[in-house]
C-alpha positions as CSV (number, residue, x, y, z in Angstrom):
1,M,0.0,0.0,0.0
2,Q,1.2,3.5,-0.7
3,E,2.5,5.0,2.5
4,S,1.2,8.4,1.2
5,S,-2.4,7.3,1.3
6,Q,-4.1,9.3,4.0
7,V,-7.1,8.5,6.2
8,S,-8.9,11.5,4.6
9,T,-8.8,9.8,1.2
10,V,-10.9,6.9,2.5
11,M,-13.3,9.4,4.2
12,L,-14.1,11.1,0.9
13,S,-15.7,7.9,-0.4
14,K,-17.9,7.4,2.6
15,G,-21.1,9.1,3.7
16,E,-21.9,10.9,6.9
17,V,-20.7,9.3,10.2
18,L,-23.6,7.9,12.1
19,T,-23.8,9.1,15.7
20,I,-26.0,8.7,18.7
21,R,-26.3,10.6,22.0
22,S,-25.0,8.9,25.0
23,D,-28.3,9.1,26.9
24,R,-30.3,7.2,24.2
25,P,-31.6,3.6,24.8
26,V,-29.6,0.8,23.4
27,R,-32.6,-0.4,21.3
28,E,-32.4,2.9,19.3
29,A,-28.6,2.3,18.7
30,A,-29.4,-1.3,17.5
31,E,-32.2,-0.1,15.2
32,I,-29.9,2.6,13.6
33,M,-27.2,0.0,13.0
34,R,-29.6,-2.5,11.5
35,N,-31.4,0.1,9.3
36,S,-28.1,1.6,8.1
37,K,-26.2,-1.7,7.8
38,V,-23.3,-0.5,10.0
39,G,-21.5,-2.2,12.9
40,C,-20.9,0.8,15.1
41,L,-22.0,4.3,16.0
42,V,-19.9,7.2,17.4
43,V,-21.4,8.2,20.7
44,M,-21.7,12.0,21.3
45,H,-22.1,14.1,24.4
46,P,-24.1,17.3,24.1
47,G,-22.0,20.0,22.4
48,D,-20.8,17.6,19.7
49,R,-18.0,16.1,21.8
50,V,-17.1,12.5,21.1
51,A,-18.0,10.4,24.2
52,G,-17.2,7.0,22.9
53,I,-18.1,4.3,20.4
54,V,-20.8,1.6,20.6
55,T,-20.5,-1.6,18.5
56,E,-22.7,-4.6,17.7
57,R,-20.4,-6.6,19.9
58,D,-21.1,-4.2,22.8
59,I,-24.9,-4.8,22.4
60,V,-24.6,-8.5,22.1
61,S,-22.2,-9.1,25.0
62,K,-23.5,-6.4,27.4
63,V,-27.2,-6.4,26.7
64,V,-28.4,-9.4,24.8
65,A,-26.2,-12.0,26.6
66,E,-27.0,-10.5,30.0
67,S,-30.8,-10.5,29.2
68,A,-30.8,-6.8,29.9
69,N,-33.7,-4.6,28.7
70,P,-32.5,-2.6,25.6
71,D,-35.2,0.0,26.3
72,T,-33.8,0.8,29.8
73,V,-30.1,0.3,29.2
74,R,-28.5,3.5,27.9
75,V,-25.8,3.7,25.3
76,S,-23.5,5.3,27.9
77,D,-23.8,2.1,30.0
78,I,-22.3,-0.1,27.3
79,M,-20.1,2.1,25.1
80,S,-16.4,2.1,25.0
81,A,-15.6,5.4,26.6
82,K,-11.8,5.3,25.9
83,V,-11.8,6.8,22.4
84,I,-9.0,5.7,20.2
85,A,-9.0,8.2,17.3
86,I,-6.9,9.2,14.4
87,S,-6.2,12.4,12.5
88,P,-7.4,12.7,8.9
89,T,-3.8,13.4,7.8
90,A,-2.5,10.1,9.3
91,S,-1.5,7.4,6.8
92,L,-3.7,4.4,6.3
93,A,-0.7,2.3,7.3
94,R,-0.7,4.1,10.7
95,A,-4.5,3.6,11.0
96,R,-4.0,-0.1,10.4
97,Q,-1.2,-0.2,13.0
98,V,-3.4,1.5,15.6
99,M,-6.3,-0.9,14.9
100,S,-4.0,-3.9,15.3
101,E,-2.4,-2.5,18.4
102,Y,-5.6,-1.8,20.2
103,K,-7.5,-4.8,18.6
104,I,-10.3,-2.5,17.2
105,R,-12.0,-2.3,13.9
106,H,-13.2,1.3,13.8
107,L,-11.4,4.5,14.3
108,P,-13.2,7.9,14.7
109,V,-11.3,10.5,12.7
110,I,-11.0,13.7,14.7
111,R,-9.4,17.1,13.9
112,G,-9.3,19.9,16.5
113,G,-11.6,18.0,18.8
114,K,-14.3,17.7,16.1
115,L,-15.5,14.4,14.6
116,E,-14.7,14.4,10.8
117,G,-15.3,10.8,9.9
118,L,-14.8,7.1,10.7
119,V,-12.5,4.6,9.1
120,S,-12.8,0.9,9.5
121,S,-10.5,-2.1,8.9
122,R,-12.7,-3.0,6.0
123,D,-12.1,0.5,4.4
124,I,-8.3,-0.1,4.7
125,L,-8.5,-3.6,3.4
126,S,-10.5,-2.3,0.4
127,V,-7.8,0.3,-0.4
128,E,-5.0,-2.3,0.0
129,L,-6.8,-4.8,-2.3
130,R,-7.2,-2.1,-4.9
131,V,-3.4,-1.4,-4.7
132,V,-2.6,-5.1,-5.1
133,Q,-4.9,-5.4,-8.1
134,E,-3.2,-2.4,-9.7
135,V,0.3,-3.9,-9.1
136,V,-0.8,-7.3,-10.6
137,E,-2.3,-5.6,-13.6
138,H,0.9,-3.6,-14.1
139,Q,3.1,-6.7,-13.8
140,D,0.8,-8.5,-16.3
141,Q,1.2,-5.7,-18.7
142,L,5.0,-5.8,-18.3
143,L,5.0,-9.6,-18.9
144,R,2.9,-9.2,-22.1
145,E,5.3,-6.5,-23.4
146,A,8.3,-8.7,-22.6
147,E,6.6,-11.6,-24.4
148,R,5.9,-9.4,-27.4
149,K,9.6,-8.2,-27.6
150,C,11.1,-11.7,-26.8
151,P,8.6,-14.5,-27.7
152,G,8.9,-17.4,-25.3
153,I,10.6,-15.4,-22.5
154,T,7.7,-15.9,-20.2
155,Q,7.7,-19.7,-20.8
156,M,11.1,-20.2,-19.2
157,K,11.4,-22.9,-16.6
158,V,13.2,-22.4,-13.3
159,D,14.4,-25.1,-11.0
160,A,14.0,-25.2,-7.2
161,G,17.3,-23.3,-6.8
162,G,16.2,-20.5,-9.0
163,R,18.3,-21.4,-12.0
164,I,16.9,-21.1,-15.5
165,L,16.5,-24.4,-17.3
166,I,17.4,-24.5,-21.0
C-alpha cells in the first residue's frame, strides 16, 4: 500500500458518520445500526464532543447475553468510553497499525476536537486490495510487453534453486 495514502482519502468515499447521543436507549442504537447496515455508532455528548463508540459486539455481549432490557439500558452504559481516534492526515498504514495494536475495527477521525469521519478495517482492506490489483495488472502488462519483444521469454522454466533451465 502506498504510504502516502491518508485516512482522509478513505473518508471522501464514505457518507456521513452515524452518531447517537450517550443518553439514548440501546434499542435505538441497534435499530440505527440495523437500518443503516453498519457495525458501530460514534457516541456523542451534548455540544458535539465524542463520548465513545458503541458496536454490535457491545450490544450482544453487554445487553443481549445479559438478558438486559435494551429499552432501559443507555448507550453510555455499554459504550467504549476510551476513544482511540486518528487524524485525517495520518497514513492508512498508521491507522491499520493503531487498529491492530488496540484490537479494534473502527477509528473515529478527529481534527481539532471535532468528529470528521470514521475509518474501518474494511475500508483499509479495500484500499489495500485495490493497490494489489493495480500492481498485478501492471506486472501482467510488463509480462505481455516482454513476451511481445522476446517471444517465449515468459515460458522459461526455473528449477528449485532459481536457475533457468534451457
